[in-house]
N, C-alpha and C positions, 0 to 999 in steps of 0.2 A: 663722262669720260670719253665716250666714243664721238659725240658731236664735236668736241674740241679737237680730237684727232683728225676727224674728217675735214673740218674747217681749215686747220692748219695745212692739211695736204693739199687743200685748194688755194693756199696762199692767203688765207684769212687769219689774222690774229684777233681772236675774240676777247672781249671784256665781259666777264660774268656779272650780271645784275641780279642780286638775290632779292627777289621781290616775293615774299611769302608770308603775308599777314594772315593767311589761312591756317598756318600750322598751329596745332594745339596739342599740349600746353606750351607754355613759354620755354620750358626746359627742353622740350623736343625740338623746338625752333633752334635754340642754341646749339644743341647737340649736332643737328644737321649742318648748321653753319660752321661749326668748329671742324667738322670732318671735311667740308668743302675747302675751307681755308687751309687746312694742313695739306691737303692734296694739291691745291693751287700753288702753294709755295714750292713743292717738289717740281711742279710743272713750269714754274716761272710765269703764271697766269694771274692777271689782275681780277680781283673780286670787289665789287662794289656792293654794299649792303643798302637795300632800300629801307623805308621806314616800316618798322613793325607796328601795325596799327590794327589789332584784332577788333577793335570797336567798329572801324570802318568796314571790315569784312562782315561782322555780325549784322550790320545795317543793310548790307546788300545780299551777298550770298547766304549769310546766315538766316536772314529773314525768309529767303526763298526756300531754303532747306527746312525751316520750321514749318512753313506751310505745307510742303510735301510730306513731311512726317505726320502732321495732323491729319492729312488726307489718306495716307497709305500706310502709316506706321513705318517701322524700319524697312528700308528698301534694300534687300539683300540681292547682290549681284549674282544671279544664276548663271551657270556655264553658258557662254556664248551670247549673253544679253548685250554685251558691248560691241559685239561684232557688227561691222558695217553691213547694212543690209538686213539686219535682224528685225523681225517684225516688231514695231514699237507697241508698248503697252502704255497706259496712262502713268503707271508708276516709273517706268523708265523714262518717260518724257519729263516727268517731274524732277527726276534725278539729273537728267541732262540739263535742264533749266538752271538748277543749283550750280552744277559745274560751269555752265556758260557764264553765269554771273561771277564766279570765282576767277575764271580765266579773264574776264573782261576787266575786272578791277585791277588785277596784277599787270595785264598788258598795257592798260592805260597809264599806269604808274611807269612802267619800263619805257614805253614810247615817249612819254613826256620827258623822262630823264635823257633819253637818247637824243631827242631834238635839242634840249637845252645845253647839251654838252657836246654838240657838233658830230654826232654819229649820223651816218647816212643810211643805216639799215638796222633792223631788229629781227632776230631770229628766236628760236626757243627750243629748249631741250626736252620740253614736255612730251614732244612726239616720239621720244625714244621708247616710251612705255606703251605696251599693248593693252594696258588697263585704263588708258585715258581715252576721251572722245576725240579722235585725231581730226575728223572733219570739222568739228566745232572749234577745235584749237586754231585751225587754219583760218577759219572765218573770223574769229575774234582777233587773232594776230593782224590779219589784213585790215580789219575795221579800225584798230587802234592806230596802226601805222598811217593809214589814209587820213585819220583825224589830225595826226601831228605832222603830216607832210614828209614823212620818211618812207624809205623802201621796206616792204615786208620780205624777209628772206626765210621762207618757210621750207623746211625739208623733213620728209617723213623718215625718221631714223629707227623705226621699229625693227628693221632688219638687223640692226646692230645690238639689239637688246640682250641676246644671249652672250655676246662677246663682252658687253659692258658688265653683265652679271658675273661672268667668269673672272674678268680682271679685278673687279671690286672685291670679290671674295678672296682671290689670291692675295690681294693687298691687305686683307684683314680690315677692310673699311666697314664702318657702321652702315647697316642696311635696314632702313625702316620697313615696317610690315603693314603700313597703311599710307594712304595718299598724303594725309596731313591734317584735314579738318576733323572736327569733333564728330561729325557724321560718319565719315569714312572710318575713324577709329572704331566706333561702335559697329558698323557695318562689317568691317574686316574680322572683328571678334566673332560676330555671328556666322560669318562665312567659314571661319576656321572651325567653329564648333560644328557646323553643318557637315563639313568634310570629315571631321573626327567621327560624327555620328554615322556617316556613310561608310567609313572604313570599319567601325565597329560592327555595323550590320553585315558587311561582306565577311568579316572574320567569323561572325556567329553563323551565318548561313553556310560557310565552308565547314565550321566545326559540326553543324548539324548534319551536313551532307556526309562528313567523314563518319559521324556517329551512326548514321543510317547504314553506311557501307559496312562498318564494323558489326553492327547488329545483323546485318544480312549474312555476313561471312560466319558469325557465330551460330546463327540459325542453321546455315548449311552444314557446319561442322557437327552440330547437335543432331541434325537429320542423319548424317552419315553414321554417327556413333550409334543411333537408335537403330539403323538398318543392320549394323554389324552385330549389335546386341540381339536383335530379332533373329538374324540368321544363326547366330551362335546357339541361341535358345532352341531354334528349330532343329539344328543339327544334334544338339544334346538330346532332345526328345526322340529323334530317330535312333540315336545310338542306344538309348535306354530301351526302346521298343525292341530292337534287334537282340539286345542282351536278354531281355525277358523271354523272347521267343526261343532263343537257344537254350535257356535254362529249362523250359518246359519240355523240350525234346529230350 
């Protein structure tokens, strides 16, 4: 949404090329495409669908992802792991390689279509997401465009992510909860469960802290009651002694 708005403000009328053989399963692919097309009609925006070829994706990015999973298991994205400048780990590097292979396949398809149909430049909306590898996106976009002899028009749209999120929610649009491929689907489920577990742990810790506070308060009340009872008993003993003394006189 926002990249189209920005491009039009700059005098560019974009054509959207939907190249997403990575999306799994096919129903999810169709759901996202239907959402895009419905919005594009409202915006007067042309949408071209690329070839949906999951087998080609499996032979490239899927193969890289399977190798990474065999080596490291499910690669869950911990907080800050995708941040530029984050200390790379072997698992993170393996996941980056999987995503790079995915970007490469789709950018090559898009750049080829752009050249064959007379476009002079290719950009991408992938860079609107803070959950993607922005630097790798740029590298692969520029690589594909150089290969096809067209201009790469890369822009970092991440600053528009919050506005795009707000607009899409207000419009009641379908918003997917994972990147698209089978790996990201499983990883997103694991990450959501991790966050749920963290929230449960926080709630339990808070409940335990409150329970300790309540126990301490109850203990303090019991101590004060015991002091009052002890004082009352002491006073009663004094009164009894004085009474007995007066009676002896």
